N, CA, C and O atoms as a Tripos MOL2 file, in Angstrom:
@<TRIPOS>MOLECULE
protein
  324   323    81     0     0
PROTEIN
NO_CHARGES

@<TRIPOS>ATOM
      1 N          98.5130  146.1330   98.5840 N.3       1 MET1
      2 CA         98.9920  144.8880   98.0240 C.3       1 MET1
      3 C          98.3720  143.7290   98.7820 C.2       1 MET1
      4 O          98.3500  143.7240  100.0130 O.2       1 MET1
      5 N          97.8810  142.7730   98.0660 N.am      2 GLY2
      6 CA         97.3110  141.5860   98.6940 C.3       2 GLY2
      7 C          98.2380  140.3960   98.5340 C.2       2 GLY2
      8 O          99.1840  140.4250   97.7460 O.2       2 GLY2
      9 N          97.9570  139.3700   99.2780 N.am      3 LEU3
     10 CA         98.7200  138.1330   99.1830 C.3       3 LEU3
     11 C          97.9090  137.1100   98.4180 C.2       3 LEU3
     12 O          96.6850  137.0690   98.5410 O.2       3 LEU3
     13 N          98.5690  136.2910   97.6370 N.am      4 THR4
     14 CA         97.9060  135.2240   96.9110 C.3       4 THR4
     15 C          97.8110  134.0030   97.8140 C.2       4 THR4
     16 O          98.7850  133.6330   98.4690 O.2       4 THR4
     17 N          96.6500  133.3860   97.8480 N.am      5 SER5
     18 CA         96.4870  132.1880   98.6590 C.3       5 SER5
     19 C          96.2310  130.9940   97.7540 C.2       5 SER5
     20 O          95.8120  131.1470   96.6060 O.2       5 SER5
     21 N          96.4860  129.8070   98.2820 N.am      6 ILE6
     22 CA         96.2810  128.5650   97.5530 C.3       6 ILE6
     23 C          95.2670  127.7340   98.3240 C.2       6 ILE6
     24 O          95.3760  127.5930   99.5420 O.2       6 ILE6
     25 N          94.2840  127.1870   97.6260 N.am      7 SER7
     26 CA         93.2770  126.3510   98.2730 C.3       7 SER7
     27 C          93.9050  125.0320   98.7120 C.2       7 SER7
     28 O          94.5430  124.3480   97.9120 O.2       7 SER7
     29 N          93.7270  124.6790   99.9760 N.am      8 ILE8
     30 CA         94.2480  123.4170  100.5060 C.3       8 ILE8
     31 C          93.1460  122.3770  100.6430 C.2       8 ILE8
     32 O          93.3880  121.2690  101.1210 O.2       8 ILE8
     33 N          91.9220  122.7370  100.2200 N.am      9 GLY9
     34 CA         90.8150  121.7950  100.2920 C.3       9 GLY9
     35 C          90.1860  121.6930  101.6650 C.2       9 GLY9
     36 O          89.3970  120.7810  101.9130 O.2       9 GLY9
     37 N          90.5120  122.5970  102.5520 N.am     10 ALA10
     38 CA         89.9260  122.6340  103.8960 C.3      10 ALA10
     39 C          89.7080  124.0980  104.2460 C.2      10 ALA10
     40 O          90.3960  124.9770  103.7270 O.2      10 ALA10
     41 N          88.7610  124.3510  105.1160 N.am     11 GLN11
     42 CA         88.4920  125.7390  105.4870 C.3      11 GLN11
     43 C          87.9640  125.8490  106.9020 C.2      11 GLN11
     44 O          87.4500  124.8840  107.4680 O.2      11 GLN11
     45 N          88.0980  127.0390  107.4630 N.am     12 GLU12
     46 CA         87.5380  127.3530  108.7690 C.3      12 GLU12
     47 C          86.3830  128.3220  108.5560 C.2      12 GLU12
     48 O          86.4160  129.1450  107.6410 O.2      12 GLU12
     49 N          85.3840  128.2270  109.3820 N.am     13 SER13
     50 CA         84.2600  129.1550  109.2850 C.3      13 SER13
     51 C          84.4800  130.3200  110.2450 C.2      13 SER13
     52 O          85.4230  130.3220  111.0370 O.2      13 SER13
     53 N          83.6100  131.2920  110.1610 N.am     14 SER14
     54 CA         83.7130  132.4360  111.0760 C.3      14 SER14
     55 C          83.3600  132.0340  112.5100 C.2      14 SER14
     56 O          83.5930  132.8030  113.4430 O.2      14 SER14
     57 N          82.8000  130.8310  112.6900 N.am     15 ALA15
     58 CA         82.4390  130.3550  114.0200 C.3      15 ALA15
     59 C          83.5630  129.5410  114.6760 C.2      15 ALA15
     60 O          83.3850  129.0140  115.7750 O.2      15 ALA15
     61 N          84.7100  129.4370  114.0110 N.am     16 THR16
     62 CA         85.8350  128.6900  114.5770 C.3      16 THR16
     63 C          86.2880  129.3460  115.8720 C.2      16 THR16
     64 O          86.5170  130.5550  115.9170 O.2      16 THR16
     65 N          86.4150  128.5560  116.9110 N.am     17 ALA17
     66 CA         86.8040  129.0830  118.2250 C.3      17 ALA17
     67 C          88.2200  129.6390  118.2040 C.2      17 ALA17
     68 O          89.0880  129.1240  117.5000 O.2      17 ALA17
     69 N          88.4450  130.6870  118.9770 N.am     18 VAL18
     70 CA         89.7800  131.2590  119.1270 C.3      18 VAL18
     71 C          90.6860  130.1960  119.7410 C.2      18 VAL18
     72 O          90.2920  129.5210  120.6920 O.2      18 VAL18
     73 N          91.8860  130.0440  119.2100 N.am     19 GLY19
     74 CA         92.8220  129.0440  119.7160 C.3      19 GLY19
     75 C          92.7460  127.7240  118.9670 C.2      19 GLY19
     76 O          93.4970  126.8000  119.2810 O.2      19 GLY19
     77 N          91.8580  127.6110  117.9850 N.am     20 SER20
     78 CA         91.7560  126.4130  117.1560 C.3      20 SER20
     79 C          92.3960  126.7020  115.8110 C.2      20 SER20
     80 O          92.5560  127.8620  115.4310 O.2      20 SER20
     81 N          92.7600  125.6550  115.0930 N.am     21 SER21
     82 CA         93.3720  125.8650  113.7830 C.3      21 SER21
     83 C          93.2180  124.6320  112.9130 C.2      21 SER21
     84 O          92.8830  123.5490  113.3950 O.2      21 SER21
     85 N          93.4710  124.8140  111.6160 N.am     22 LEU22
     86 CA         93.5570  123.6900  110.6940 C.3      22 LEU22
     87 C          94.9400  123.0750  110.8620 C.2      22 LEU22
     88 O          95.9320  123.7980  110.9560 O.2      22 LEU22
     89 N          95.0150  121.7460  110.8990 N.am     23 GLN23
     90 CA         96.3080  121.0900  111.0760 C.3      23 GLN23
     91 C          96.3920  119.8550  110.1970 C.2      23 GLN23
     92 O          95.3930  119.1790  109.9510 O.2      23 GLN23
     93 N          97.5960  119.5740  109.7310 N.am     24 LEU24
     94 CA         97.8500  118.3170  109.0440 C.3      24 LEU24
     95 C          98.0660  117.2500  110.1060 C.2      24 LEU24
     96 O          98.7700  117.4740  111.0920 O.2      24 LEU24
     97 N          97.4600  116.0970  109.8980 N.am     25 THR25
     98 CA         97.6120  115.0040  110.8440 C.3      25 THR25
     99 C          97.9070  113.7200  110.0810 C.2      25 THR25
    100 O          97.5590  113.6080  108.9060 O.2      25 THR25
    101 N          98.5330  112.7660  110.7210 N.am     26 GLY26
    102 CA         98.8890  111.5020  110.0960 C.3      26 GLY26
    103 C         100.3410  111.1700  110.3700 C.2      26 GLY26
    104 O         100.9710  111.7650  111.2450 O.2      26 GLY26
    105 N         100.8730  110.2080  109.6110 N.am     27 ALA27
    106 CA        102.2610  109.7910  109.7750 C.3      27 ALA27
    107 C         102.8710  109.5220  108.4090 C.2      27 ALA27
    108 O         102.2350  108.9100  107.5510 O.2      27 ALA27
    109 N         104.0900  109.9720  108.2070 N.am     28 GLY28
    110 CA        104.7780  109.7440  106.9360 C.3      28 GLY28
    111 C         105.8400  110.7850  106.6840 C.2      28 GLY28
    112 O         106.2580  111.4980  107.5960 O.2      28 GLY28
    113 N         106.2770  110.8680  105.4330 N.am     29 MET29
    114 CA        107.3040  111.8260  105.0430 C.3      29 MET29
    115 C         106.8500  112.7420  103.9140 C.2      29 MET29
    116 O         107.5120  113.7410  103.6330 O.2      29 MET29
    117 N         105.7430  112.4260  103.2650 N.am     30 ASN30
    118 CA        105.2690  113.2030  102.1270 C.3      30 ASN30
    119 C         103.9160  113.8280  102.4300 C.2      30 ASN30
    120 O         103.1670  113.3320  103.2720 O.2      30 ASN30
    121 N         103.6100  114.9170  101.7390 N.am     31 TYR31
    122 CA        102.3370  115.6160  101.9470 C.3      31 TYR31
    123 C         101.1510  114.6640  101.7990 C.2      31 TYR31
    124 O         100.1740  114.7670  102.5410 O.2      31 TYR31
    125 N         101.2360  113.7440  100.8490 N.am     32 GLU32
    126 CA        100.1360  112.8080  100.5890 C.3      32 GLU32
    127 C          99.8680  111.8600  101.7530 C.2      32 GLU32
    128 O          98.8060  111.2400  101.8060 O.2      32 GLU32
    129 N         100.8050  111.7360  102.6810 N.am     33 ASP33
    130 CA        100.6520  110.8460  103.8350 C.3      33 ASP33
    131 C          99.7630  111.4530  104.9230 C.2      33 ASP33
    132 O          99.3970  110.7700  105.8800 O.2      33 ASP33
    133 N          99.4170  112.7370  104.7780 N.am     34 PHE34
    134 CA         98.6900  113.4570  105.8120 C.3      34 PHE34
    135 C          97.3390  113.9320  105.3080 C.2      34 PHE34
    136 O          97.1070  113.9780  104.1000 O.2      34 PHE34
    137 N          96.4430  114.2860  106.2260 N.am     35 PHE35
    138 CA         95.1540  114.8610  105.8510 C.3      35 PHE35
    139 C          94.8630  116.0200  106.7930 C.2      35 PHE35
    140 O          95.4160  116.1040  107.8900 O.2      35 PHE35
    141 N          93.9850  116.9110  106.3470 N.am     36 TRP36
    142 CA         93.6630  118.1020  107.1350 C.3      36 TRP36
    143 C          92.6260  117.7890  108.1960 C.2      36 TRP36
    144 O          91.6420  117.0990  107.9280 O.2      36 TRP36
    145 N          92.8430  118.2890  109.3870 N.am     37 LEU37
    146 CA         91.9450  118.1270  110.5240 C.3      37 LEU37
    147 C          91.5980  119.5250  111.0170 C.2      37 LEU37
    148 O          92.4860  120.3580  111.2010 O.2      37 LEU37
    149 N          90.3380  119.7810  111.2260 N.am     38 SER38
    150 CA         89.9590  121.1200  111.6910 C.3      38 SER38
    151 C          89.5660  121.0990  113.1600 C.2      38 SER38
    152 O          89.0930  120.0910  113.6850 O.2      38 SER38
    153 N          89.7700  122.2130  113.7910 N.am     39 LEU39
    154 CA         89.3610  122.5250  115.1560 C.3      39 LEU39
    155 C          90.1800  121.9520  116.3060 C.2      39 LEU39
    156 O          89.7310  122.0450  117.4480 O.2      39 LEU39
    157 N          91.3600  121.3630  116.0750 N.am     40 PRO40
    158 CA         92.1500  121.0310  117.2700 C.3      40 PRO40
    159 C          92.7770  122.3020  117.8280 C.2      40 PRO40
    160 O          92.8080  123.3350  117.1580 O.2      40 PRO40
    161 N          93.2730  122.2200  119.0530 N.am     41 ALA41
    162 CA         93.9530  123.3770  119.6500 C.3      41 ALA41
    163 C          95.1970  123.6950  118.8260 C.2      41 ALA41
    164 O          95.8830  122.7860  118.3590 O.2      41 ALA41
    165 N          95.4890  124.9790  118.6490 N.am     42 ASN42
    166 CA         96.6330  125.3440  117.8150 C.3      42 ASN42
    167 C          97.9510  124.9460  118.4740 C.2      42 ASN42
    168 O          98.0480  124.8210  119.6950 O.2      42 ASN42
    169 N          98.9480  124.7560  117.6380 N.am     43 THR43
    170 CA        100.2870  124.3780  118.1020 C.3      43 THR43
    171 C         101.2950  125.3400  117.4970 C.2      43 THR43
    172 O         102.2700  124.9130  116.8770 O.2      43 THR43
    173 N         101.0720  126.6100  117.6680 N.am     44 PHE44
    174 CA        101.9050  127.6340  117.0580 C.3      44 PHE44
    175 C         103.3780  127.4100  117.3550 C.2      44 PHE44
    176 O         103.7770  127.3000  118.5140 O.2      44 PHE44
    177 N         104.1910  127.3420  116.2900 N.am     45 GLY45
    178 CA        105.6370  127.1920  116.4420 C.3      45 GLY45
    179 C         106.1090  125.7770  116.7040 C.2      45 GLY45
    180 O         107.2940  125.5690  116.9680 O.2      45 GLY45
    181 N         105.2200  124.7950  116.6410 N.am     46 ALA46
    182 CA        105.6030  123.4110  116.9240 C.3      46 ALA46
    183 C         104.9690  122.4880  115.8890 C.2      46 ALA46
    184 O         104.0970  122.9040  115.1260 O.2      46 ALA46
    185 N         105.4120  121.2380  115.8680 N.am     47 ILE47
    186 CA        104.7870  120.2300  115.0070 C.3      47 ILE47
    187 C         103.3870  119.9710  115.5370 C.2      47 ILE47
    188 O         103.1730  119.9460  116.7490 O.2      47 ILE47
    189 N         102.4390  119.7780  114.6380 N.am     48 ASN48
    190 CA        101.0660  119.4870  115.0580 C.3      48 ASN48
    191 C         101.0370  118.2590  115.9550 C.2      48 ASN48
    192 O         101.7970  117.3140  115.7430 O.2      48 ASN48
    193 N         100.1680  118.2700  116.9500 N.am     49 THR49
    194 CA        100.1620  117.2120  117.9610 C.3      49 THR49
    195 C          99.8770  115.8250  117.3950 C.2      49 THR49
    196 O         100.3430  114.8340  117.9570 O.2      49 THR49
    197 N          99.1350  115.7300  116.3120 N.am     50 GLN50
    198 CA         98.8060  114.4160  115.7450 C.3      50 GLN50
    199 C          99.5590  114.1660  114.4470 C.2      50 GLN50
    200 O          99.0880  113.4180  113.5910 O.2      50 GLN50
    201 N         100.7230  114.7850  114.2940 N.am     51 GLN51
    202 CA        101.5250  114.6450  113.0850 C.3      51 GLN51
    203 C         102.8480  113.9990  113.4570 C.2      51 GLN51
    204 O         103.5650  114.4930  114.3270 O.2      51 GLN51
    205 N         103.1740  112.8830  112.7880 N.am     52 ARG52
    206 CA        104.4270  112.1810  113.0500 C.3      52 ARG52
    207 C         105.1900  112.0230  111.7370 C.2      52 ARG52
    208 O         104.6230  111.6180  110.7220 O.2      52 ARG52
    209 N         106.4670  112.3450  111.7690 N.am     53 PHE53
    210 CA        107.3260  112.1610  110.6110 C.3      53 PHE53
    211 C         108.0960  110.8700  110.7900 C.2      53 PHE53
    212 O         108.8390  110.7210  111.7600 O.2      53 PHE53
    213 N         107.9290  109.9330  109.8670 N.am     54 VAL54
    214 CA        108.5950  108.6380  109.9610 C.3      54 VAL54
    215 C         109.3620  108.3720  108.6750 C.2      54 VAL54
    216 O         108.8780  108.6680  107.5820 O.2      54 VAL54
    217 N         110.5410  107.8210  108.8040 N.am     55 ALA55
    218 CA        111.3720  107.4870  107.6540 C.3      55 ALA55
    219 C         110.9680  106.1180  107.1170 C.2      55 ALA55
    220 O         110.5140  105.2500  107.8630 O.2      55 ALA55
    221 N         111.1380  105.9470  105.8410 N.am     56 ALA56
    222 CA        110.8390  104.6580  105.2130 C.3      56 ALA56
    223 C         111.8460  103.6150  105.6970 C.2      56 ALA56
    224 O         113.0340  103.9060  105.8360 O.2      56 ALA56
    225 N         111.3680  102.4160  105.9470 N.am     57 VAL57
    226 CA        112.2160  101.3110  106.3860 C.3      57 VAL57
    227 C         112.5470  100.4680  105.1670 C.2      57 VAL57
    228 O         111.6390  100.0900  104.4260 O.2      57 VAL57
    229 N         113.8280  100.1570  104.9340 N.am     58 PRO58
    230 CA        114.1700   99.3680  103.7490 C.3      58 PRO58
    231 C         113.5550   97.9760  103.8090 C.2      58 PRO58
    232 O         113.4070   97.3940  104.8830 O.2      58 PRO58
    233 N         113.2030   97.4590  102.6510 N.am     59 GLU59
    234 CA        112.6330   96.1170  102.5820 C.3      59 GLU59
    235 C         113.7170   95.0920  102.9000 C.2      59 GLU59
    236 O         114.8960   95.3460  102.6510 O.2      59 GLU59
    237 N         113.3360   93.9360  103.4480 N.am     60 PRO60
    238 CA        114.3390   92.9090  103.7840 C.3      60 PRO60
    239 C         115.1760   92.4830  102.5810 C.2      60 PRO60
    240 O         116.3750   92.2440  102.7240 O.2      60 PRO60
    241 N         114.5670   92.3830  101.3970 N.am     61 ALA61
    242 CA        115.3220   91.9600  100.2110 C.3      61 ALA61
    243 C         116.3970   92.9820   99.8680 C.2      61 ALA61
    244 O         117.5050   92.6070   99.4850 O.2      61 ALA61
    245 N         116.0860   94.2640   99.9990 N.am     62 THR62
    246 CA        117.0620   95.3170   99.7180 C.3      62 THR62
    247 C         118.2260   95.2190  100.6900 C.2      62 THR62
    248 O         119.3850   95.3180  100.2860 O.2      62 THR62
    249 N         117.9290   95.0260  101.9500 N.am     63 LEU63
    250 CA        118.9660   94.8930  102.9730 C.3      63 LEU63
    251 C         119.8330   93.6590  102.7150 C.2      63 LEU63
    252 O         121.0520   93.7140  102.8810 O.2      63 LEU63
    253 N         119.2180   92.5590  102.3150 N.am     64 THR64
    254 CA        119.9510   91.3280  102.0150 C.3      64 THR64
    255 C         120.9030   91.5410  100.8510 C.2      64 THR64
    256 O         122.0670   91.1450  100.9220 O.2      64 THR64
    257 N         120.4200   92.1670   99.7730 N.am     65 LEU65
    258 CA        121.2800   92.4270   98.6180 C.3      65 LEU65
    259 C         122.4420   93.3400   98.9870 C.2      65 LEU65
    260 O         123.5680   93.1320   98.5340 O.2      65 LEU65
    261 N         122.1690   94.3540   99.8110 N.am     66 PHE66
    262 CA        123.2230   95.2580  100.2520 C.3      66 PHE66
    263 C         124.2970   94.4920  101.0220 C.2      66 PHE66
    264 O         125.4880   94.6850  100.7800 O.2      66 PHE66
    265 N         123.8850   93.6290  101.9430 N.am     67 CYS67
    266 CA        124.8360   92.8500  102.7460 C.3      67 CYS67
    267 C         125.6320   91.8710  101.8720 C.2      67 CYS67
    268 O         126.8310   91.6850  102.0830 O.2      67 CYS67
    269 N         124.9650   91.2460  100.8870 N.am     68 LEU68
    270 CA        125.6730   90.3370   99.9850 C.3      68 LEU68
    271 C         126.7140   91.0910   99.1650 C.2      68 LEU68
    272 O         127.8110   90.5860   98.9260 O.2      68 LEU68
    273 N         126.3650   92.3010   98.7370 N.am     69 GLY69
    274 CA        127.3110   93.1260   97.9900 C.3      69 GLY69
    275 C         128.5300   93.4740   98.8180 C.2      69 GLY69
    276 O         129.6580   93.3900   98.3310 O.2      69 GLY69
    277 N         128.3160   93.8640  100.0670 N.am     70 LEU70
    278 CA        129.4390   94.1620  100.9610 C.3      70 LEU70
    279 C         130.3000   92.9270  101.1990 C.2      70 LEU70
    280 O         131.5280   93.0030  101.2180 O.2      70 LEU70
    281 N         129.6370   91.7970  101.3790 N.am     71 GLY71
    282 CA        130.3790   90.5430  101.5820 C.3      71 GLY71
    283 C         131.2060   90.1840  100.3590 C.2      71 GLY71
    284 O         132.3450   89.7350  100.4880 O.2      71 GLY71
    285 N         130.6400   90.3790   99.1710 N.am     72 GLY72
    286 CA        131.3640   90.1080   97.9260 C.3      72 GLY72
    287 C         132.5700   91.0090   97.7730 C.2      72 GLY72
    288 O         133.6330   90.5610   97.3420 O.2      72 GLY72
    289 N         132.4150   92.2780   98.1240 N.am     73 LEU73
    290 CA        133.5450   93.2060   98.0560 C.3      73 LEU73
    291 C         134.6460   92.7830   99.0250 C.2      73 LEU73
    292 O         135.8260   92.8140   98.6780 O.2      73 LEU73
    293 N         134.2660   92.3920  100.2240 N.am     74 GLY74
    294 CA        135.2480   91.9400  101.2120 C.3      74 GLY74
    295 C         135.9590   90.6750  100.7600 C.2      74 GLY74
    296 O         137.1680   90.5420  100.9500 O.2      74 GLY74
    297 N         135.2170   89.7410  100.1600 N.am     75 PHE75
    298 CA        135.8070   88.4940   99.6690 C.3      75 PHE75
    299 C         136.7800   88.7770   98.5340 C.2      75 PHE75
    300 O         137.8680   88.2040   98.4970 O.2      75 PHE75
    301 N         136.4020   89.6580   97.6030 N.am     76 ALA76
    302 CA        137.2700   89.9860   96.4690 C.3      76 ALA76
    303 C         138.5440   90.6520   96.9570 C.2      76 ALA76
    304 O         139.6260   90.3720   96.4420 O.2      76 ALA76
    305 N         138.4300   91.5250   97.9390 N.am     77 ARG77
    306 CA        139.6150   92.2030   98.4660 C.3      77 ARG77
    307 C         140.5410   91.2200   99.1850 C.2      77 ARG77
    308 O         141.7640   91.3060   99.0790 O.2      77 ARG77
    309 N         139.9280   90.2820   99.9210 N.am     78 ARG78
    310 CA        140.7240   89.3050  100.6570 C.3      78 ARG78
    311 C         141.4470   88.3700   99.6940 C.2      78 ARG78
    312 O         142.5820   87.9700   99.9550 O.2      78 ARG78
    313 N         140.7960   88.0150   98.5790 N.am     79 LYS79
    314 CA        141.3610   87.0930   97.5990 C.3      79 LYS79
    315 C         142.5980   87.6970   96.9200 C.2      79 LYS79
    316 O         143.5370   86.9740   96.5850 O.2      79 LYS79
    317 N         142.5970   89.0330   96.7170 N.am     80 LYS80
    318 CA        143.7370   89.7090   96.1000 C.3      80 LYS80
    319 C         144.9560   89.7080   97.0030 C.2      80 LYS80
    320 O         146.0860   89.6530   96.5170 O.2      80 LYS80
    321 N         144.7430   89.7670   98.3060 N.am     81 ALA81
    322 CA        145.8670   89.9030   99.2500 C.3      81 ALA81
    323 C         146.6350   88.6240   99.4550 C.2      81 ALA81
    324 O         147.6000   88.5980  100.2200 O.2      81 ALA81
@<TRIPOS>BOND
     1     1     2 1
     2     2     3 1
     3     3     4 2
     4     3     5 am
     5     5     6 1
     6     6     7 1
     7     7     8 2
     8     7     9 am
     9     9    10 1
    10    10    11 1
    11    11    12 2
    12    11    13 am
    13    13    14 1
    14    14    15 1
    15    15    16 2
    16    15    17 am
    17    17    18 1
    18    18    19 1
    19    19    20 2
    20    19    21 am
    21    21    22 1
    22    22    23 1
    23    23    24 2
    24    23    25 am
    25    25    26 1
    26    26    27 1
    27    27    28 2
    28    27    29 am
    29    29    30 1
    30    30    31 1
    31    31    32 2
    32    31    33 am
    33    33    34 1
    34    34    35 1
    35    35    36 2
    36    35    37 am
    37    37    38 1
    38    38    39 1
    39    39    40 2
    40    39    41 am
    41    41    42 1
    42    42    43 1
    43    43    44 2
    44    43    45 am
    45    45    46 1
    46    46    47 1
    47    47    48 2
    48    47    49 am
    49    49    50 1
    50    50    51 1
    51    51    52 2
    52    51    53 am
    53    53    54 1
    54    54    55 1
    55    55    56 2
    56    55    57 am
    57    57    58 1
    58    58    59 1
    59    59    60 2
    60    59    61 am
    61    61    62 1
    62    62    63 1
    63    63    64 2
    64    63    65 am
    65    65    66 1
    66    66    67 1
    67    67    68 2
    68    67    69 am
    69    69    70 1
    70    70    71 1
    71    71    72 2
    72    71    73 am
    73    73    74 1
    74    74    75 1
    75    75    76 2
    76    75    77 am
    77    77    78 1
    78    78    79 1
    79    79    80 2
    80    79    81 am
    81    81    82 1
    82    82    83 1
    83    83    84 2
    84    83    85 am
    85    85    86 1
    86    86    87 1
    87    87    88 2
    88    87    89 am
    89    89    90 1
    90    90    91 1
    91    91    92 2
    92    91    93 am
    93    93    94 1
    94    94    95 1
    95    95    96 2
    96    95    97 am
    97    97    98 1
    98    98    99 1
    99    99   100 2
   100    99   101 am
   101   101   102 1
   102   102   103 1
   103   103   104 2
   104   103   105 am
   105   105   106 1
   106   106   107 1
   107   107   108 2
   108   107   109 am
   109   109   110 1
   110   110   111 1
   111   111   112 2
   112   111   113 am
   113   113   114 1
   114   114   115 1
   115   115   116 2
   116   115   117 am
   117   117   118 1
   118   118   119 1
   119   119   120 2
   120   119   121 am
   121   121   122 1
   122   122   123 1
   123   123   124 2
   124   123   125 am
   125   125   126 1
   126   126   127 1
   127   127   128 2
   128   127   129 am
   129   129   130 1
   130   130   131 1
   131   131   132 2
   132   131   133 am
   133   133   134 1
   134   134   135 1
   135   135   136 2
   136   135   137 am
   137   137   138 1
   138   138   139 1
   139   139   140 2
   140   139   141 am
   141   141   142 1
   142   142   143 1
   143   143   144 2
   144   143   145 am
   145   145   146 1
   146   146   147 1
   147   147   148 2
   148   147   149 am
   149   149   150 1
   150   150   151 1
   151   151   152 2
   152   151   153 am
   153   153   154 1
   154   154   155 1
   155   155   156 2
   156   155   157 am
   157   157   158 1
   158   158   159 1
   159   159   160 2
   160   159   161 am
   161   161   162 1
   162   162   163 1
   163   163   164 2
   164   163   165 am
   165   165   166 1
   166   166   167 1
   167   167   168 2
   168   167   169 am
   169   169   170 1
   170   170   171 1
   171   171   172 2
   172   171   173 am
   173   173   174 1
   174   174   175 1
   175   175   176 2
   176   175   177 am
   177   177   178 1
   178   178   179 1
   179   179   180 2
   180   179   181 am
   181   181   182 1
   182   182   183 1
   183   183   184 2
   184   183   185 am
   185   185   186 1
   186   186   187 1
   187   187   188 2
   188   187   189 am
   189   189   190 1
   190   190   191 1
   191   191   192 2
   192   191   193 am
   193   193   194 1
   194   194   195 1
   195   195   196 2
   196   195   197 am
   197   197   198 1
   198   198   199 1
   199   199   200 2
   200   199   201 am
   201   201   202 1
   202   202   203 1
   203   203   204 2
   204   203   205 am
   205   205   206 1
   206   206   207 1
   207   207   208 2
   208   207   209 am
   209   209   210 1
   210   210   211 1
   211   211   212 2
   212   211   213 am
   213   213   214 1
   214   214   215 1
   215   215   216 2
   216   215   217 am
   217   217   218 1
   218   218   219 1
   219   219   220 2
   220   219   221 am
   221   221   222 1
   222   222   223 1
   223   223   224 2
   224   223   225 am
   225   225   226 1
   226   226   227 1
   227   227   228 2
   228   227   229 am
   229   229   230 1
   230   230   231 1
   231   231   232 2
   232   231   233 am
   233   233   234 1
   234   234   235 1
   235   235   236 2
   236   235   237 am
   237   237   238 1
   238   238   239 1
   239   239   240 2
   240   239   241 am
   241   241   242 1
   242   242   243 1
   243   243   244 2
   244   243   245 am
   245   245   246 1
   246   246   247 1
   247   247   248 2
   248   247   249 am
   249   249   250 1
   250   250   251 1
   251   251   252 2
   252   251   253 am
   253   253   254 1
   254   254   255 1
   255   255   256 2
   256   255   257 am
   257   257   258 1
   258   258   259 1
   259   259   260 2
   260   259   261 am
   261   261   262 1
   262   262   263 1
   263   263   264 2
   264   263   265 am
   265   265   266 1
   266   266   267 1
   267   267   268 2
   268   267   269 am
   269   269   270 1
   270   270   271 1
   271   271   272 2
   272   271   273 am
   273   273   274 1
   274   274   275 1
   275   275   276 2
   276   275   277 am
   277   277   278 1
   278   278   279 1
   279   279   280 2
   280   279   281 am
   281   281   282 1
   282   282   283 1
   283   283   284 2
   284   283   285 am
   285   285   286 1
   286   286   287 1
   287   287   288 2
   288   287   289 am
   289   289   290 1
   290   290   291 1
   291   291   292 2
   292   291   293 am
   293   293   294 1
   294   294   295 1
   295   295   296 2
   296   295   297 am
   297   297   298 1
   298   298   299 1
   299   299   300 2
   300   299   301 am
   301   301   302 1
   302   302   303 1
   303   303   304 2
   304   303   305 am
   305   305   306 1
   306   306   307 1
   307   307   308 2
   308   307   309 am
   309   309   310 1
   310   310   311 1
   311   311   312 2
   312   311   313 am
   313   313   314 1
   314   314   315 1
   315   315   316 2
   316   315   317 am
   317   317   318 1
   318   318   319 1
   319   319   320 2
   320   319   321 am
   321   321   322 1
   322   322   323 1
   323   323   324 2
@<TRIPOS>SUBSTRUCTURE
     1 MET1         2 RESIDUE 1 A MET
     2 GLY2         6 RESIDUE 1 A GLY
     3 LEU3        10 RESIDUE 1 A LEU
     4 THR4        14 RESIDUE 1 A THR
     5 SER5        18 RESIDUE 1 A SER
     6 ILE6        22 RESIDUE 1 A ILE
     7 SER7        26 RESIDUE 1 A SER
     8 ILE8        30 RESIDUE 1 A ILE
     9 GLY9        34 RESIDUE 1 A GLY
    10 ALA10       38 RESIDUE 1 A ALA
    11 GLN11       42 RESIDUE 1 A GLN
    12 GLU12       46 RESIDUE 1 A GLU
    13 SER13       50 RESIDUE 1 A SER
    14 SER14       54 RESIDUE 1 A SER
    15 ALA15       58 RESIDUE 1 A ALA
    16 THR16       62 RESIDUE 1 A THR
    17 ALA17       66 RESIDUE 1 A ALA
    18 VAL18       70 RESIDUE 1 A VAL
    19 GLY19       74 RESIDUE 1 A GLY
    20 SER20       78 RESIDUE 1 A SER
    21 SER21       82 RESIDUE 1 A SER
    22 LEU22       86 RESIDUE 1 A LEU
    23 GLN23       90 RESIDUE 1 A GLN
    24 LEU24       94 RESIDUE 1 A LEU
    25 THR25       98 RESIDUE 1 A THR
    26 GLY26      102 RESIDUE 1 A GLY
    27 ALA27      106 RESIDUE 1 A ALA
    28 GLY28      110 RESIDUE 1 A GLY
    29 MET29      114 RESIDUE 1 A MET
    30 ASN30      118 RESIDUE 1 A ASN
    31 TYR31      122 RESIDUE 1 A TYR
    32 GLU32      126 RESIDUE 1 A GLU
    33 ASP33      130 RESIDUE 1 A ASP
    34 PHE34      134 RESIDUE 1 A PHE
    35 PHE35      138 RESIDUE 1 A PHE
    36 TRP36      142 RESIDUE 1 A TRP
    37 LEU37      146 RESIDUE 1 A LEU
    38 SER38      150 RESIDUE 1 A SER
    39 LEU39      154 RESIDUE 1 A LEU
    40 PRO40      158 RESIDUE 1 A PRO
    41 ALA41      162 RESIDUE 1 A ALA
    42 ASN42      166 RESIDUE 1 A ASN
    43 THR43      170 RESIDUE 1 A THR
    44 PHE44      174 RESIDUE 1 A PHE
    45 GLY45      178 RESIDUE 1 A GLY
    46 ALA46      182 RESIDUE 1 A ALA
    47 ILE47      186 RESIDUE 1 A ILE
    48 ASN48      190 RESIDUE 1 A ASN
    49 THR49      194 RESIDUE 1 A THR
    50 GLN50      198 RESIDUE 1 A GLN
    51 GLN51      202 RESIDUE 1 A GLN
    52 ARG52      206 RESIDUE 1 A ARG
    53 PHE53      210 RESIDUE 1 A PHE
    54 VAL54      214 RESIDUE 1 A VAL
    55 ALA55      218 RESIDUE 1 A ALA
    56 ALA56      222 RESIDUE 1 A ALA
    57 VAL57      226 RESIDUE 1 A VAL
    58 PRO58      230 RESIDUE 1 A PRO
    59 GLU59      234 RESIDUE 1 A GLU
    60 PRO60      238 RESIDUE 1 A PRO
    61 ALA61      242 RESIDUE 1 A ALA
    62 THR62      246 RESIDUE 1 A THR
    63 LEU63      250 RESIDUE 1 A LEU
    64 THR64      254 RESIDUE 1 A THR
    65 LEU65      258 RESIDUE 1 A LEU
    66 PHE66      262 RESIDUE 1 A PHE
    67 CYS67      266 RESIDUE 1 A CYS
    68 LEU68      270 RESIDUE 1 A LEU
    69 GLY69      274 RESIDUE 1 A GLY
    70 LEU70      278 RESIDUE 1 A LEU
    71 GLY71      282 RESIDUE 1 A GLY
    72 GLY72      286 RESIDUE 1 A GLY
    73 LEU73      290 RESIDUE 1 A LEU
    74 GLY74      294 RESIDUE 1 A GLY
    75 PHE75      298 RESIDUE 1 A PHE
    76 ALA76      302 RESIDUE 1 A ALA
    77 ARG77      306 RESIDUE 1 A ARG
    78 ARG78      310 RESIDUE 1 A ARG
    79 LYS79      314 RESIDUE 1 A LYS
    80 LYS80      318 RESIDUE 1 A LYS
    81 ALA81      322 RESIDUE 1 A ALA
């Protein structure tokens, strides 16, 4: 029985040094945020050394609207009491 593989658009040659590997590098949260880098030292069992996962930061307008909504809810509740 064989295993099915999927092309990732990167490859190693037979001359690849022992202890090297293909790694995703970059910063982000989605696959598209990263690119393949060949020949760095392997990081078996750990996040790749040049790979950072970062969360999206909300835009200032979104944060402002959220705060205004909370303020409106607080004002409406206070007005009822």
